[in-house]
C-alpha positions in Angstrom: 13.0 -16.5 21.5 13.1 -15.3 18.1 10.9 -16.7 15.5 12.3 -16.8 11.6 10.3 -16.9 8.1 11.2 -18.5 5.0 10.0 -15.7 3.2 9.0 -11.5 3.7 5.4 -10.6 2.1 5.6 -9.2 -1.6 5.7 -5.7 -3.0 3.2 -4.8 -4.9 4.1 -1.4 -7.3 1.3 -0.3 -9.8 2.9 -0.2 -13.3 1.6 2.8 -15.3 0.5 2.7 -19.2 3.6 3.5 -21.4 1.3 6.3 -22.7 1.5 8.1 -19.5 5.2 7.2 -18.7 8.1 4.8 -16.9 7.5 2.9 -13.8 10.9 3.1 -12.3 11.9 0.8 -9.2 14.8 0.5 -7.4 15.2 -1.6 -4.2 18.2 -1.5 -1.4 18.5 -4.8 -0.3 20.3 -3.8 2.1 18.1 -1.8 4.0 15.1 -5.0 3.5 17.5 -7.4 4.8 18.7 -5.3 8.0 15.3 -4.2 8.5 14.7 -8.1 9.9 17.4 -8.7 11.8 16.5 -8.5 15.6 19.1 -6.0 17.2 21.0 -8.9 19.3 21.4 -11.0 16.1 24.5 -10.8 14.4 23.2 -11.3 9.9 24.1 -14.6 9.3 25.4 -15.7 5.6 22.3 -16.5 3.1 21.3 -16.6 -0.1 18.1 -15.1 -0.6 16.3 -15.7 -3.8 14.5 -12.8 -5.6 11.6 -13.3 -8.0 10.2 -10.2 -9.6 6.8 -10.5 -11.4 4.4 -8.4 -13.9 1.2 -8.9 -14.7 -1.6 -6.8 -17.1 -5.0 -7.9 -17.3 -4.2 -11.2 -15.3 -1.6 -12.4 -17.2 1.7 -12.7 -16.1 4.1 -10.9 -18.4 7.5 -11.3 -17.7 9.3 -12.7 -14.7 12.8 -12.0 -13.7 14.2 -14.5 -11.1 18.0 -13.8 -9.1 20.2 -14.3 -6.2 21.0 -11.8 -3.8 24.1 -13.2 -1.7 24.5 -12.3 2.1 28.4 -12.7 2.7 29.9 -11.0 5.7 27.4 -8.8 6.3 27.1 -7.5 3.0 24.6 -8.1 0.0 25.5 -9.1 -3.5 23.9 -7.2 -5.2 23.0 -4.5 -2.8 20.5 -2.8 -5.7 17.7 -3.7 -7.9 16.9 -1.3 -10.1 14.7 -1.9 -13.2 12.1 0.4 -15.5 9.0 -1.5 -16.4 5.6 0.1 -18.9 2.1 -2.0 -20.3 -0.2 -1.6 -22.5 -3.1 0.0 -19.5 -2.3 -0.4 -15.9 -1.4 -3.4 -14.0 1.6 -3.9 -11.6 4.9 -5.8 -10.6 5.1 -8.1 -7.6 9.0 -8.5 -5.9 8.9 -11.7 -3.8 11.7 -12.8 -1.4 12.4 -16.2 -0.1 15.3 -18.6 1.5 15.6 -22.0 2.3 15.9 -21.9 5.8 14.1 -19.8 7.8 15.7 -16.2 7.7 13.5 -13.3 8.5 12.4 -12.3 11.5 9.8 -10.5 10.3 6.8 -10.8 7.4 6.2 -7.1 6.8 8.9 -5.5 4.2 11.0 -2.8 4.3 8.9 -0.9 1.7 11.2 0.9 -1.0 9.6 3.9 -3.3 9.5 4.1 -6.9 9.4 6.6 -9.3 6.7 7.4 -12.3 8.6 9.7 -15.1 5.6 11.1 -17.2 5.7 11.9 -20.6 6.1 15.2 -19.9 8.8 15.5 -17.2 6.2 14.9 -14.6 7.9 12.9 -11.7 5.9 11.6 -8.7 7.1 8.8 -6.4 5.4 5.5 -6.0 4.9 4.2 -2.3 4.5 0.2 -2.9 1.8 -1.4 -0.5 2.1 -5.1 1.0 0.7 -8.1 -0.6 -0.5 -9.4 3.2 0.6 -9.3 6.6 0.2 -5.2 7.5 -0.1 -5.0 10.9 -2.5 -1.7 10.9 -4.6 -4.1 8.5 -4.9 -6.6 10.4 -5.5 -4.7 13.4 -8.4 -2.5 11.7 -10.0 -6.3 10.4 -9.8 -7.3 14.2 -11.9 -4.2 15.1 -14.2 -4.1 12.6 -14.4 -7.4 10.6 -13.7 -5.7 7.3 -10.9 -4.7 5.1 -11.0 -0.9 4.1 -9.1 1.5 2.7 -9.6 5.6 2.6 -8.6 8.9 1.2 -10.1 11.9 2.7 -9.6 14.3 0.0 -10.8 12.9 -3.7 -11.4 16.4 -5.6 -12.8 17.5 -9.4 -12.5 20.7 -11.0 -13.3 20.0 -14.8 -12.9 24.1 -15.3 -9.5 23.4 -13.8 -8.8 20.8 -15.7 -8.3 18.6 -12.4 -9.4 14.7 -12.5 -9.6 11.8 -9.7 -9.7 8.1 -10.3 -8.7 5.5 -7.9 -5.8 2.6 -9.0 -7.1 -0.6 -7.3 -5.1 -3.4 -8.2 -5.9 -7.5 -7.2 -2.7 -9.0 -7.0 -4.4 -12.5 -5.9 -6.1 -15.6 -7.9 -9.7 -15.1 -7.1 -12.1 -12.1 -8.1 -12.5 -9.3 -5.7 -15.6 -6.8 -5.6 -14.5 -3.8 -4.3 -17.3 -1.6 -2.5 -16.7 2.2 -3.1 -18.4 4.8 -0.9 -18.1 8.7 -0.7 -19.6 10.9 2.7 -22.3 11.7 0.4 -23.5 8.9 1.0 -22.7 7.4 -2.8 -22.2 4.0 -3.3 -20.5 2.4 -6.6 -19.3 -1.2 -6.9 -16.1 -2.4 -8.8 -15.6 -6.1 -9.6 -11.5 -6.7 -10.3 -10.3 -10.2 -11.9 -7.6 -11.9 -10.4 -4.3 -10.8 -11.0 -5.5 -7.1 -12.5 -6.0 -3.5 -12.0 -8.4 -0.9 -12.3 -9.2 2.2 -13.0 -11.9 3.9 -11.2 -13.1 7.0 -12.3 -14.5 9.0 -9.4 -16.6 11.4 -11.5 -19.1 8.6 -10.8 -19.1 9.1 -7.3 -18.0 12.6 -6.1 -19.0 16.7 -7.0 -17.4 19.0 -8.4 -15.2 21.4 -6.4 -15.6 19.3 -3.4 -13.2 17.5 -0.9 -14.7 14.3 -0.8 -14.0 11.2 1.4 -14.1 8.4 -0.1 -13.9 4.9 1.8 -12.7 1.6 -0.1 -14.1 -2.2 1.2 -14.0 -5.1 -0.7 -15.2 -9.4 -0.5 -10.8 -9.3 0.6 -8.0 -6.8 0.7 -6.6 -5.4 -2.2 -3.7 -2.5 -3.0 -5.1 1.2 -4.0 -3.6 4.3 -5.4 -5.1 8.1 -5.5 -4.6 8.7 -9.1 -4.8 12.8 -10.0 -4.8 13.7 -13.4 -5.8 15.8 -16.2 -9.6 15.8 -16.7 -10.7 13.5 -19.4 -7.2 12.1 -19.7 -6.3 9.2 -17.0 -2.8 8.9 -19.2 -2.1 12.3 -18.5 -1.0 12.2 -14.9 -0.5 14.7 -12.5 0.4 12.9 -9.2 0.2 9.5 -7.3 -0.6 8.0 -3.6 -1.3 5.4 -2.0 -4.9 5.0 -0.3 -4.5 5.3 3.4 -5.0 2.7 5.7 -8.3 3.2 7.5 -7.7 3.1 11.3 -10.3 1.8 13.3 -8.6 1.5 16.8 -10.8 1.8 19.9 -10.0 5.0 21.4 -11.1 4.7 25.0 -9.8 3.2 27.4 -10.5 0.9 30.1 -10.0 1.7 33.5 -9.8 0.1 37.0 -12.3 1.0 40.0 -9.0 2.4 41.4 -8.1 4.1 38.2 -11.5 5.8 38.0 -11.9 6.8 42.0 -8.2 8.7 41.1 -9.6 10.5 38.1 -12.8 11.6 39.8 -10.6 13.1 43.1 -8.9 14.8 40.7 -11.3 16.2 39.0 -13.0 17.2 42.3 -9.8 18.9 43.4 -9.4 20.6 40.4 -12.5 22.4 41.1 -11.9 23.2 44.8 -9.3 24.8 43.9 -11.0 27.5 41.4 -12.7 28.8 44.1 
């Protein structure tokens, strides 16, 4: 029997400072809604409430609410597009609700946004789920902690290349992020509730050396890798999400029969060499 929910996990999009450019978000509600309909079930008519909230320094800057009508397997409106700028780094949170259980899963289909810079720099931005991300849940079950990772942060002052991390806490309470490099250098950063912070990775990594960095914390949060001009965090050249740390076991338990079968094959393989 299929289980249905009243809501999807909100999507978190980073919003750039106006000095850096504009964040342009476009969503295809058909892609999101159809992703939540089991293959063997017809798409039912419904009214879906959409709420878009923009936060900066812990404060709600603006909110937009509207409805998407699903009727005869069509959505109206089908698309949402909006452009955002803030005085500094912030974020937009997009939430979908229904009055009756409608969604077959909480995880949401992600739609890219665009960062359009002041000097014709364009970079795609992948949002992150506020919660219910299967990889994070599996990781936390295995390790007992929340982790994100980037395998290759990089700095080169001579070439004008710098690297920062944008971390967003979309929850009410503060979170302390623990950031560790593969050289075992550590820094801690406090993120107030409903806020974004920029971490200058020059505090943590050596120049001209691709460095793996692990991000942990007292609670889960969302994060992005920001590549920018040296000393100018608003001169962004690329933005990419931090990876989910995959700590799933790489081994499988075997039955006695499977072990015996493996050993027999091993002996036979070695015997055939002679």
